[in-house]
C-alpha angles and dihedrals in degrees: 000000000000117000094250090048089051092052090052097050098046091045089073090061091049092054093054096055110117121233089232087081089061112036135344128262106241095172090127086083117102121264136023115324120269087209136020120196114196129187145183101027138099115277099257094040092053088052091051091053096042097048090051092053086051091059096266134281090289091072088068106026124055131196113284096011122138109235122205119197120199108193121165107263097156104127143055093240132116121238099269091069089062088225094127138032116284106270094211088058095050090049092053091051091053090053094049088051092055094044086054093056106264115165091213141354118213125187128194147152134183094237124215094250137033094255093082093152091058092048088050090056102039092049093056093229098110093058092045092051096043090044088061098044099263125128129235114224124194120246095189104072113094093215084066092068130076134192115260134178117229099207096185095045122124102190097003108062096160140010141177102246129194111257094234089061095051107102096322120185091239126004119190116193112205110182129177114228110232148131119284125198093213106035097022093231129031126198140121103344093043092046085073089075088082089065095064133071105218108051095160090064089062093050088057099045110054101298098206091049092050090052090051090047097054090050089065085061106039117089110217125180099186141004120213114185117202111210096154085119120017118202102215099185142007092047153195094028099021130214104213139024084226086075097056110052124184108257098159108227134142134182126198119185141157089216113072098195090050090052089055092047091054092043093052088051090050091048092052091050097051090042089059091048098050094039092228128107124014125290098232125200125224092254088062093062098073097184091066097057088046090053093050090051090053090052094246094136144316131287088194106092092183088070088064136076099246125185121193119201135188117195 
């Protein structure tokens, strides 16, 4: 069987995997969920179902507010590589924000490369955002960044932060789950690196700690993890669609650390099924423990109200 045929065949088994093998459903707890995990649908459809279970976008976006979206748009790759956030998901989020009464919806990323406009185009995210009335904002121009203190930082005490990320009305983090050559897995917490100007400094000064440090500063309203495709190797840029099979998962959470915990568990499970990549343990992803230590969120999903949904 050819490689691409192998990936197509095995992806069916991955979609059929129940969430019960990953983490428990605790939706019997009172109140609206802290996290919703959805499986087996198209990216936009899973978001529709998940955000409804979370109480609707009106729970997070109020009339007249400015909403900032931070997907991963780092790479010059089309959607089938799994390098960037799914554009259909981002577009649907824009629509829901406006439906909830947002005054404006702005989307940005500091891309990995100066040809940011090309990455915005190739990813499909620019078209999806603008089609739904949102606006794309560059993350590459130095004048868009301002000096900010990180009072609770251990390694990172100061950073030049994108203006849109400084005390926004609503900040929605929309990472894609994938392999990363440096941190093993990249998802929600690491997606914050697209908010700062000097990424190389982080790499030279304890990257996991810097990621955790910045998470004490960044105000985030909601985290939406795109795992429609999961890049299992050759990340973060990706070299072939074969390494990013369609598995159809999505995680929505008010706790960014918990979102990353669930995402790492999902990554490990998919890596085992596909026989490519390494099924990392939570202890391998150092920035999660560092963020927990700083009080950013919890790594104990049993403490949360978690709802699992299969479409």
